[in-house]
C-alpha positions as CSV (number, residue, x, y, z in Angstrom):
1,M,-1.4,-23.0,-4.1
2,S,-0.3,-21.5,-7.3
3,V,-0.3,-17.8,-8.2
4,N,-2.9,-16.3,-10.5
5,T,-0.9,-15.0,-13.5
6,N,-3.5,-12.6,-14.9
7,H,-2.3,-9.0,-15.1
8,C,-3.3,-6.6,-12.4
9,S,-6.1,-4.6,-14.2
10,I,-7.6,-2.7,-11.3
11,K,-5.3,0.2,-10.6
12,S,-6.9,1.8,-7.5
13,C,-9.1,1.0,-4.6
14,E,-10.5,2.8,-1.5
15,I,-10.8,1.3,2.0
16,P,-12.2,2.7,5.2
17,V,-9.8,3.2,8.2
18,R,-11.1,4.0,11.7
19,V,-8.5,5.4,14.0
20,R,-8.0,3.1,17.0
21,Y,-7.0,4.3,20.5
22,C,-3.7,2.4,20.4
23,E,-2.7,4.4,17.3
24,V,-2.8,7.9,18.9
25,D,0.0,9.6,20.8
26,Q,-0.3,11.7,24.0
27,Q,-1.6,14.7,22.0
28,G,-4.5,12.6,20.7
29,A,-3.2,12.5,17.1
30,V,-2.4,9.4,15.1
31,H,1.3,8.6,15.6
32,H,3.4,9.2,12.5
33,S,4.4,5.5,12.3
34,R,0.9,4.4,11.8
35,Y,0.6,5.9,8.3
36,A,3.0,3.3,6.9
37,V,0.6,0.6,8.3
38,Y,-2.4,2.3,6.7
39,F,-0.6,2.4,3.4
40,E,0.3,-1.3,3.7
41,M,-3.4,-2.0,4.3
42,G,-4.2,-0.2,1.1
43,R,-1.6,-2.1,-1.0
44,T,-2.8,-5.4,0.4
45,E,-6.4,-4.6,-0.6
46,L,-5.4,-3.4,-4.0
47,L,-3.6,-6.8,-4.6
48,R,-6.6,-8.6,-3.2
49,V,-9.1,-6.9,-5.6
50,N,-6.8,-8.1,-8.4
51,G,-7.0,-11.7,-7.2
52,Y,-3.7,-11.8,-5.3
53,D,-2.6,-12.0,-1.7
54,Y,0.9,-11.4,-0.2
55,K,0.9,-14.8,1.6
56,T,0.4,-16.8,-1.6
57,L,2.9,-14.6,-3.5
58,E,5.6,-15.2,-0.9
59,E,4.8,-18.9,-0.7
60,N,5.6,-18.9,-4.4
61,G,8.9,-17.0,-4.2
62,F,7.6,-13.5,-5.0
63,I,8.9,-11.3,-2.2
64,L,8.0,-7.6,-2.4
65,V,9.8,-5.2,-0.1
66,V,9.4,-1.5,0.5
67,A,12.5,0.3,-0.9
68,K,11.1,3.8,-0.3
69,L,8.4,5.4,1.7
70,E,7.3,9.0,1.6
71,V,4.6,10.6,3.8
72,R,3.4,14.1,3.7
73,Y,1.2,15.0,6.8
74,R,-1.5,17.5,6.1
75,R,-3.5,17.6,9.4
76,P,-3.8,15.3,12.5
77,A,-6.2,12.4,12.4
78,R,-7.9,11.8,15.8
79,Y,-9.1,8.8,17.8
80,D,-12.2,7.2,16.4
81,E,-12.1,9.4,13.3
82,E,-13.3,7.6,10.2
83,L,-10.9,8.0,7.3
84,L,-10.9,6.8,3.6
85,L,-7.7,5.7,2.1
86,T,-7.3,5.7,-1.7
87,T,-4.4,3.6,-3.0
88,E,-3.3,3.8,-6.6
89,E,-0.7,1.9,-8.6
90,S,1.1,4.8,-10.2
91,R,4.0,2.9,-11.9
92,A,4.7,-0.7,-12.6
93,D,7.8,-1.8,-14.6
94,R,10.4,-4.5,-14.6
95,V,12.2,-2.8,-11.6
96,R,9.7,-1.2,-9.3
97,L,6.1,-1.1,-8.3
98,E,5.0,2.3,-7.1
99,H,1.8,3.3,-5.2
100,T,0.4,6.6,-4.2
101,Y,-1.9,7.2,-1.3
102,I,-4.4,9.8,-0.2
103,L,-5.9,9.5,3.3
104,R,-9.0,11.7,3.8
105,S,-11.5,12.4,6.5
106,K,-14.7,10.5,5.6
107,D,-16.8,13.4,6.9
108,S,-15.0,16.6,5.8
109,K,-13.1,15.1,2.9
110,Q,-10.0,17.0,4.2
111,V,-6.7,15.4,3.2
112,V,-5.0,14.0,6.3
113,A,-1.9,12.6,4.6
114,E,-0.5,11.7,1.2
115,G,2.2,9.2,0.5
116,K,4.1,7.1,-1.9
117,T,5.9,3.8,-1.8
118,V,8.3,2.0,-4.1
119,L,8.4,-1.8,-3.9
120,V,10.9,-4.1,-5.4
121,H,11.1,-7.8,-5.9
122,V,13.8,-9.8,-4.1
123,D,14.8,-13.4,-3.7
124,E,15.1,-15.2,-0.4
125,T,18.6,-13.8,0.0
126,G,17.5,-10.2,-0.5
127,K,19.0,-10.0,-4.0
128,L,17.0,-7.8,-6.5
129,K,15.0,-9.5,-9.1
130,G,12.8,-8.2,-11.9
131,L,9.1,-8.0,-11.3
132,P,7.1,-10.8,-12.8
133,D,5.0,-9.9,-15.8
134,F,1.7,-10.5,-14.0
135,L,2.6,-7.8,-11.5
136,C,4.1,-5.2,-13.9
137,G,1.7,-5.7,-16.7
138,G,4.3,-7.1,-19.0
139,H,6.1,-3.7,-19.3
140,E,9.7,-3.7,-20.1
């Protein structure tokens, strides 16, 4: 399957996240490691609404890896709580693809966590490559 080469025009999306029992620690709060997984879910869906998926990108030699991850925890999320994750592409150039995240309680709208990731494009040996135009909007 070939990769759609239309530019990513949708810059943000929102997805629901329900906290599962296996994601909480002994204090009943979401374990800090789960936030990186939630953010990946958001990035995956943002790609999907733009007509892409990671599997097809990787099959065509476009390997995106997380070079930087930041998380700021605001309040604990609890088992079975319904959350909303907003993912936004905040920067896309020839070198990096940056996303920001805001995770809120669906009911109270309180911010649970905020984050940022920086992705880079590498080849199969791990060597850095420039992002393809269709992912960075043709920016130089």
